[in-house]
Structure formats: C-alpha cells, structure tokens
N, C-alpha and C positions, 0 to 999 in steps of 0.2 A: 573135764579134769586139768587143772592147771600144771604146767611143767616148765622148768627152765633147763635148757640144755646148752652146751658150749660146743661150737664147731670151728674148725680150723679153716681160716681164709673165707671169702664169701661164697655162701650156698647158691645153688642153681635158683632162679626166681621161683617162687611159691605161687600156685594158682588155687583159687577158691571157687567152689561151684555156688549156684544160687542159693543153696541153704546154709552157706557159711562153712562148709566142710573143706578141710585142707586136702588138696589132691596131690601135691608133691610130697613124697615122704623119703627122699633120698638122705641116707645117714652115712654116706661114703667118709665124710670128714667129721663125723661126730667124735668128740672128745668124751671118752668114758671116764669122767672123774670118780665114779663109784668103785673103780678098781685101781685108783691111783694114777691114770693118765693124765697129762697135762701139757703145758708148754715148757720147753727148756731153751735157755739162752747160752750161747756159745761164743768163742772167738771165731777165727777163720776156719772153720771145719767142726764137725760133730765131735763133742767131747773135748774140744780144745778149749783151754781156760780163757776167761775174759780177763785182761789185766785190771788189777785193783784202781778204781777211780775212772774206768773207761766204760764205753757202752758195748753192748754185744755186737758181734758181726753177723751171726746166723741164728734163726730161731727154728726150732723143730717140735714136733708132737713126739713126746717121749713119755717114759714111766716115772714114778714117783723118785726114782734115784737119779734120773737123768742118763741111764746107761742103755736104753733101748731106742734105736733110731727109727722114727716114724717119718711122716711127710714133711719135707722141708717147707717152711712158710715164708711169706714175704717178712723181711726184717726191717723194723722201724726203730732207728736209733736216734734219740735225741742229740740235736747238733747245736743247741743254743750256746751262746758265748757267756752266759751267766746273767745276761741283762734282763730281769724280770719285768720291765716297763714296756718292752715291746713284744710283738707276736712271737710265738716259739717257731721253732723250725724242725725239720725232721730229715734224716737221709734215708730213703728207702733203698734196701739192698746194695748199699754202699755208693748210691749215686749222688750228685750234687745236692746239698740241702735245699729244701722247698719250704715255704710258710706253711703252717699246720692247716690254715684255712684252704689250702690248695690240695690237701691229701685226700684222695679218692677213697670211699668205703672199701673197694676192691683191693687197696693196697694194705689194709689192716691185717694183722695176723689172726685176730680173734673175732668171732661173731658170737654174741650172746642172744638166744632166742627164747622168748616166752611164748608158749601156745596154750590156747584155752580150747580143748576139743569139745565136740558136741554141737558145733554150730552156734554157739553163743559168743557174739562179739563183746568185747570188753575194753576198757580204757586202762592204762597203767599209771600210776603215780608213786611219788616218794621212792623213785628207783635209786638205789645207792650201791656203791662198790667200795670195797676195802681190799687192801693188801695186808696180811697179817701172818703170824708165825706158824699156822697150820697145827700147832700142837695143843694150844689152850684156848683162852678166850679170844674172841676176835678183836678185842682191845689191844692185844699184843702186837708191836710191829714185827715185820719180819726180821730174821736176824742176820746181821752183817750184809744186808744188800738193800739198796735204795732203788726204788722203782718210780718210773715216771709214766703217767697214763694220760691218753687223750681220747676223747669220744669224737669220731669223725661223723659228719652230718653231710654227706657229698656222694649222693647215688651216681651222678655222672663219672664216667670212668676217666675223664680228662683231668690232668693236673692244673687246674685253672680255679680262679675263684667262683665256684659254683656250688657253695654250701647253702643248706636250707636255712630259712629264717627261723624255723622253730627248733630251738637248741636249749640245752639246759643253762648254758652260759651265753647269752644273747650277744655280748660284745668281747668275749674273751677267748682268744685263741691261744691257749698256753697249756703246757704240761701241768697236771697235777702230781705234786711230789708226795711219795710215801717214803719217809726218811726213817732209816732203821734206828736212829738215835732218838726219835720222838718218844716222849714219855707214854703216850697212848695214840691210837689210830683214829684220824678223822675221817668221816665219810666223804667220798666223792660222788656228787650228785650227777645222775644220768637224765637223759631226756624223758620227759613223760610221753607216753603214747607215740613212739616213733613209727609205728605202722608195719605192715608187711614189707620185708626187705628194707625197712628204714626209710621209707619213701613218703612219709607223712610230713608235710611242712605246715606253716601256719600263716595265713592271711594273704599269701602270694597271688598275684593275678596270673593269667594264662600266658603272658608273654615271656615269663621266666620258666615255664614248665619244660619245654624241650631242652633248654641248655643245662637246667639243673636236674632233671630227671625225676621230679617228684609226681606222684600219682594222686595224692589228696593234700588238701591245705586247710585242715580242721584243727591244727595244733593240739593242745592236750586234751581236747574233748573227743578226739578221734577214737572210735571203738573198733576193734579188730580181733580176729580170731588168733592173730599172731603179731607179735612186735620184735623188731630186731635192732640190736646195738652193735656197732663196729668200733673196735678198740685198737689203738696203736700202743704198744708197750715197749718200754725201754728200761733195760736192767743194768745197775751199776754195782758191782762188788765193793763193799768197804774193807774188806780183808781177803787173805788168801784161803782157798778151800772151797769144796763144794757146798752150795747153799740149798739145803732141802727143808729147812724151817721156813717155809715160804708158799703162800697160798693166796687164791683170790676168792673173795667172798661177794655174792651179790643178794640183795633183797629188794622186794617192791611190793606194793598194795595192787590189787585190780578190783574194778567195780564194773558192773553192767550199766 
C-alpha cells in the first residue's frame, strides 16, 4: 500500500530487512495533516508576526490556525539579494547565509516520505509540489503570502558542497517561488527516486561516497520501498494578518 507522509526535521535512518520490509517505524515527528496539523512560520517567537516583505525567524509544527505550539524546527530563511542569475542563499536558524548547494538535508524543516509497504520496491517519477490556497482548486495560489521552496540533496551533515549528482535541477541551486499574485500555480519538480533517507545519487564513483553520504548511485531507475525528500521553506507575508489560506500539495507516480 503506498503512502505519503510528512515529517518534521530529518527522521532516524530507516533500515530494511532482506525481504524489503521497513523495520524503523518511529512516528515521533510525523505531521498529522489529516487533522489540520502542519508547519507555521513566525517572527522571533511563537505567534509573533512576521513583518510584511520579510522572511520568518522561527518555524514550528502547529495546528491549522497556527495557535498550538508544537516542536520547534530548523528555520530556513531565504537570504537572496534578489539576483536570480546566481546561486540562492539561506540563513539557517538566524546564522550567516550559506549557499543553497551547501545546505544539508538535516537542516531542512520538512521531510516528505513515500512508502510502499509489503516488501515491493518501486521507483517514483513525475514528483511535483505546489503551494496553494487550501480551500479550493490546487491551481489557486496561497493568499497574501509568497513562499520559497528548495529541495536539498545533501545527506552529509556538513555545510559544504557535498550535494548529490542526482537532482531534479541538475545545475540549478535556486529557490522556487510561489507568488501569491500569480494567476495560477505552477508545479515545482522534485527528484525522481531519491531513495531511502534521500541517499540515492546518480552515476557517482566510490571516491565521493564517504564525503557525500550516498548509499546507491542508480539515479531515477532506483527502486526502494521508501523515498525521502527534504525541503527548505521560506515564507514572506504580502499583507498584515494571519495566513491560513495556505497549504502544500505533493503528487507523484510510482512504478515497479
């Protein structure tokens, strides 16, 4: 049975037995979106407002209204100077900006996880993400808030250039913008078959394995019982007031 779940921060490493069964089932940080749980973006403290035109200072798991304080997560604030011709940058937990290509998976607030139980390994393709208004069609942009998203492909925990070669955007380390003023929402492409814990690379030789932390190097053909994506999220209000017409949508195909 296929499932897509959302987790806060990076989960403990998953182990799989010889029959392909997932042995790790820790759900401590699972985000239960079925009851309205999700991520909330704030100023310098829980329920502190973010200034219009600014990025958030803190990120938490919260309820659909943003009023219930859950676990505090790593905060990834876009720190670009507006130059779209160069690599994007990010400030993690208020620190000095680093290049997006140096951002480790562990520093991202959100882990999206696809599992295929029953021991059958599958590959994933046409993996796509949208930020929308939560109330109607997924074609409607979120209201009065612009969001920036980046998929990290960096299993190594060090803030160095150790990203994997297998990525949705092979030469592009930039934020994907979901502008509240767009007429309709455009999909963000996610990496096909990232593998368990996002450690599937593509075509790399063994000399890079230790430094980059990859486990397999099969690219989009990799079949696994689990695939993980790690996302940096940065939120900018375009007007005053709480932003609850706001959601994240993920879709993909899987094949044996």
